[in-house]
C-alpha positions as CSV (number, residue, x, y, z in Angstrom):
1,I,137.1,22.4,53.6
2,A,136.7,24.3,56.7
3,R,139.3,24.1,58.9
4,L,138.3,24.1,62.9
5,R,140.9,24.7,65.0
6,M,141.8,22.3,67.8
7,R,142.5,24.3,71.0
8,P,143.1,21.9,74.7
9,M,140.6,20.9,77.3
10,S,138.7,23.8,79.0
11,L,138.3,23.0,82.4
12,F,134.6,21.9,82.0
13,E,136.2,19.3,79.6
14,A,138.4,17.9,81.9
15,G,135.6,18.2,84.4
16,K,137.1,20.3,86.5
17,S,133.7,22.6,86.1
18,S,130.8,21.9,87.5
19,G,128.9,23.8,84.5
20,M,126.4,25.1,86.6
21,V,126.3,28.2,84.3
22,S,126.7,29.1,81.3
23,L,128.3,31.8,79.3
24,E,125.8,32.2,76.8
25,K,123.1,32.5,78.6
26,L,125.4,34.7,80.7
27,C,125.5,36.6,78.0
28,H,121.8,37.2,77.3
29,N,121.5,38.4,81.6
30,D,120.0,34.9,82.2
31,M,121.6,33.8,85.2
32,D,120.6,32.7,88.4
33,P,122.0,33.2,91.3
34,V,123.7,29.8,92.8
35,M,126.2,28.5,95.7
36,T,128.9,26.5,93.5
37,G,131.6,25.9,96.2
38,E,134.4,26.6,98.3
39,V,138.0,26.1,96.2
40,D,141.5,25.1,97.5
41,L,144.3,27.5,95.8
42,R,145.8,25.0,95.1
43,E,143.5,23.5,92.3
44,I,143.5,26.5,90.6
45,I,147.3,25.9,90.8
46,E,146.5,22.5,89.6
47,Y,144.5,23.1,86.8
48,I,147.2,25.6,85.7
49,V,150.4,23.4,86.0
50,R,147.9,20.2,84.2
51,G,146.8,22.1,80.7
52,G,143.6,21.7,78.8
53,W,146.4,18.4,77.9
54,P,143.4,15.0,77.5
55,A,147.1,13.2,78.8
56,N,146.9,14.6,81.7
57,V,143.5,13.9,82.4
58,D,144.0,11.3,85.6
59,M,147.5,11.6,85.6
60,D,149.8,12.4,88.7
61,L,150.5,16.5,89.1
62,T,154.2,16.2,88.8
63,Q,153.7,13.0,85.8
64,A,151.4,16.2,83.9
65,A,153.8,19.0,84.7
66,Y,156.7,16.9,82.2
67,L,153.7,16.5,79.1
68,P,154.2,19.8,78.0
69,A,157.3,20.5,78.1
70,E,158.5,17.5,76.2
71,Y,155.6,19.2,73.9
72,L,157.5,22.2,73.3
73,E,160.4,19.5,73.3
74,A,159.1,18.1,69.9
75,V,157.2,20.6,68.4
76,L,161.5,22.8,68.1
77,E,163.4,20.2,67.8
78,D,160.6,17.7,65.0
79,D,157.8,19.7,64.2
80,I,159.5,23.2,63.0
81,Y,162.7,22.0,60.3
82,R,159.5,20.0,58.9
83,M,157.3,22.6,58.4
84,D,159.5,24.5,55.8
85,G,163.5,22.5,55.8
86,I,165.0,25.1,57.2
87,K,167.5,24.9,59.8
88,R,166.7,27.7,62.3
89,D,169.2,28.4,65.6
90,I,167.0,26.5,68.2
91,S,168.3,27.9,71.1
92,K,167.3,31.4,70.3
93,M,163.6,30.6,69.8
94,K,164.2,28.7,73.2
95,L,164.4,32.4,74.6
96,L,162.2,34.1,72.7
97,L,158.8,31.3,73.7
98,R,160.4,32.2,77.8
99,S,160.3,35.5,77.1
100,L,156.8,34.1,75.6
101,A,155.9,32.9,79.1
102,R,157.8,36.1,81.2
103,N,155.2,38.0,79.5
104,E,152.2,35.6,79.6
105,S,148.8,37.9,78.8
106,T,149.9,40.6,78.5
107,T,150.5,43.3,76.0
108,A,154.2,43.4,75.2
109,T,156.1,44.4,72.0
110,N,158.1,42.9,69.1
111,K,160.9,45.7,71.2
112,S,159.1,44.8,74.7
113,L,160.2,40.6,74.2
114,K,163.8,41.6,72.3
115,N,164.7,43.9,75.4
116,D,163.3,41.0,77.6
117,V,165.9,37.8,75.6
118,K,168.7,40.4,76.2
119,E,168.4,41.7,79.5
120,T,167.2,38.2,81.0
121,D,168.7,35.7,78.9
122,Y,171.7,37.3,77.8
123,E,171.5,37.0,74.4
124,D,170.5,39.0,71.6
125,I,168.4,38.6,69.1
126,D,167.3,40.8,66.2
127,L,163.0,42.6,65.2
128,D,163.3,40.9,61.6
129,T,164.4,37.7,63.6
130,I,161.8,37.0,66.4
131,A,159.3,38.0,63.5
132,T,159.8,35.6,62.0
133,Y,160.3,33.4,65.2
134,L,156.4,34.4,66.4
135,D,154.9,33.5,63.4
136,I,156.3,29.9,63.4
137,F,154.3,30.1,66.5
138,T,151.6,30.6,65.1
139,R,151.4,28.5,62.6
140,L,152.4,26.2,64.6
141,F,150.0,26.3,66.8
142,L,151.5,27.8,69.5
143,I,150.5,31.0,70.1
144,D,147.1,32.3,70.6
145,N,147.1,35.7,70.8
146,Q,144.0,38.1,72.2
147,P,143.3,40.5,69.5
148,P,142.5,44.5,70.5
149,F,138.6,45.5,70.5
150,S,137.5,48.5,69.3
151,A,135.1,47.8,66.1
152,K,131.8,48.4,68.1
153,I,133.1,50.7,70.5
154,R,132.6,54.3,68.3
155,S,134.3,56.6,70.4
156,S,136.9,59.4,69.9
157,V,138.8,57.2,72.0
158,R,141.8,55.5,69.9
159,V,142.5,52.1,71.5
160,K,145.4,50.3,71.2
161,Q,145.7,47.8,68.1
162,A,148.1,45.4,70.2
163,E,147.4,42.2,70.6
164,K,147.9,40.2,74.2
165,R,150.4,37.8,74.2
166,H,149.0,34.1,75.2
167,L,150.9,30.7,74.5
168,S,147.9,28.4,73.7
169,D,147.8,27.1,76.7
170,P,148.8,28.2,80.5
171,S,150.8,25.2,81.2
172,L,153.3,25.7,78.6
173,A,154.0,28.9,80.0
174,C,154.4,27.1,83.1
175,A,156.9,24.7,81.6
176,L,159.0,27.1,79.9
177,L,159.9,29.2,83.6
178,Q,160.0,25.9,85.5
179,A,157.3,26.8,87.9
180,T,155.7,24.7,90.3
181,P,153.4,24.4,92.6
182,E,155.6,25.7,95.3
183,K,157.3,28.6,92.9
184,L,153.5,29.9,92.4
185,L,152.4,30.4,95.6
186,G,155.2,31.5,96.5
187,D,154.8,33.8,93.4
188,L,151.5,35.1,93.4
189,E,151.8,38.2,90.7
190,T,152.9,35.7,88.6
191,L,150.0,32.9,89.1
192,G,147.8,36.4,89.0
193,F,149.0,37.0,84.9
194,L,149.4,32.3,84.3
195,F,145.0,32.2,85.5
196,E,144.2,35.3,83.8
197,A,145.7,33.3,80.9
198,L,143.9,30.2,82.0
199,C,140.0,31.9,82.3
200,E,140.7,33.2,78.7
201,R,140.9,30.6,77.2
202,D,138.0,29.0,78.7
203,L,136.9,31.8,77.5
204,K,137.6,31.9,74.6
205,I,136.3,27.7,73.9
206,Y,132.8,28.4,75.9
207,G,132.4,31.4,72.9
208,E,133.4,30.2,69.8
209,S,130.4,27.8,70.1
210,F,128.3,29.6,70.0
211,G,129.9,32.4,67.5
212,A,131.6,34.7,69.6
213,G,135.1,35.9,69.6
214,L,137.6,37.1,72.1
215,Y,138.9,40.2,72.5
216,H,140.4,43.1,75.2
217,Y,140.4,46.7,75.1
218,Q,143.1,48.7,76.2
219,D,143.3,52.9,74.7
220,Y,145.4,55.8,75.5
221,R,144.1,56.2,78.6
222,N,145.4,53.6,80.3
223,R,141.3,52.1,80.6
224,E,141.5,48.2,80.2
225,I,138.7,45.2,80.1
226,D,140.4,42.3,80.2
227,A,138.4,40.1,77.7
228,V,135.9,41.4,75.5
229,L,133.1,39.2,73.8
230,E,131.6,40.5,71.1
231,L,128.8,38.8,69.9
232,K,126.9,37.6,66.3
233,D,124.8,40.9,66.7
234,G,127.2,43.3,67.6
235,E,126.8,43.7,71.4
236,W,130.0,43.2,73.6
237,C,130.2,41.7,77.0
238,A,133.2,42.6,78.8
239,F,134.8,40.8,81.2
240,E,137.5,41.3,84.0
241,I,139.3,38.5,85.3
242,K,140.7,38.0,89.5
243,L,142.0,35.5,91.6
244,G,141.0,36.2,94.6
245,A,137.4,37.2,96.5
246,N,138.9,40.1,98.1
247,Q,139.9,41.4,94.0
248,I,135.4,41.8,92.8
249,E,134.7,44.5,94.3
250,E,137.2,46.5,92.4
251,A,137.1,44.7,89.6
252,A,133.4,45.8,89.1
253,R,133.9,48.9,90.5
254,N,136.4,49.0,86.4
255,L,133.7,48.1,84.4
256,L,131.3,49.5,85.3
257,K,133.2,53.1,85.3
258,I,134.7,52.4,81.9
259,D,131.3,50.8,80.2
260,A,129.7,54.6,81.6
261,E,132.7,56.0,79.7
262,I,132.7,54.6,77.1
263,A,129.0,55.2,76.7
264,R,129.8,59.4,77.7
265,E,131.9,59.4,74.3
266,G,130.0,57.5,71.6
267,G,130.1,54.4,72.1
268,R,128.1,51.1,73.2
269,R,127.5,50.0,76.7
270,A,128.2,46.9,76.9
271,K,125.5,44.0,77.2
272,V,126.9,42.5,80.0
273,L,129.5,43.1,83.1
274,C,131.1,40.2,84.6
275,V,134.1,39.4,87.4
276,I,135.4,36.0,86.4
277,S,136.9,35.0,89.7
278,G,139.4,32.2,90.9
279,L,137.8,31.6,94.8
280,S,134.6,32.7,95.2
281,N,131.9,30.8,96.1
282,A,128.9,32.0,94.9
283,A,127.6,32.6,91.1
284,Y,125.6,36.2,91.8
285,R,124.0,39.1,90.3
286,R,125.4,42.6,92.4
287,E,122.5,45.0,93.4
288,D,125.2,47.4,90.6
289,G,123.7,44.5,87.6
290,V,127.5,43.3,87.7
291,Y,127.9,39.3,87.1
292,V,130.6,38.0,89.6
293,V,131.4,33.9,88.0
294,P,133.6,31.5,89.2
295,I,135.1,30.1,86.3
296,T,134.8,26.8,87.6
297,A,131.6,27.0,87.4
298,L,131.7,28.2,83.8
299,R,130.5,25.8,80.7
300,E,130.5,27.6,76.9
């Protein structure tokens, strides 16, 4: 008997990505340049708020935003108790979930979550309770964290062993933060974290279809790579995720710098360097070898 995790739909499955670029082929340096069309910022926000729920595909956005909120309520009020018959403090669980939403796409520690709950919601919660609740959320598939990558980078640099925190769909974070499209338009920092979560959700779905695992890289020299796909043969591909096209240049320089430094320290170089963008209108390979691909053009 094999267990397969059912994840939310990717943008390609939901019909929101053209699928012009195959991630599997890209990871083997096989991609032809193509114009992918303009993408509006409001469209990206809609994809985040709507989420990957099959029932939301054709629903009005205002109505669609209710589904993840009601799903969370159903899990908290019913599923948690049915899991083992133990009554738990649902209000504190909600506070912890809100803290997870505020820390979406970060490597916040359990201690940071505790402090966040206390500072933002004026409630205290001990670390043992946090660990227990996080385990429950994992078992109920509410969270889907991104583990750290180090196994194939044989460098002398110590790699931080912190998971990047993700709810299983960015729409859950929107529901917990009550983040409407209008609010996100006025808070580009939060939007950036949620966009990263959207991209990493899709990278995981597409990557797993051909046996690749999704990780992130962060070391004690403050070098970070948003997403790393490790292929079945041990090769790895590095991805930076940027919402705006004006951020592509900086992201490409960061990838090239970290890749070169890892090689100098005795590690294996990345097979592919790529910037996943939100608002670019083309998929292409830059002169320095870094690929640029809009998330709305990607498929497995």
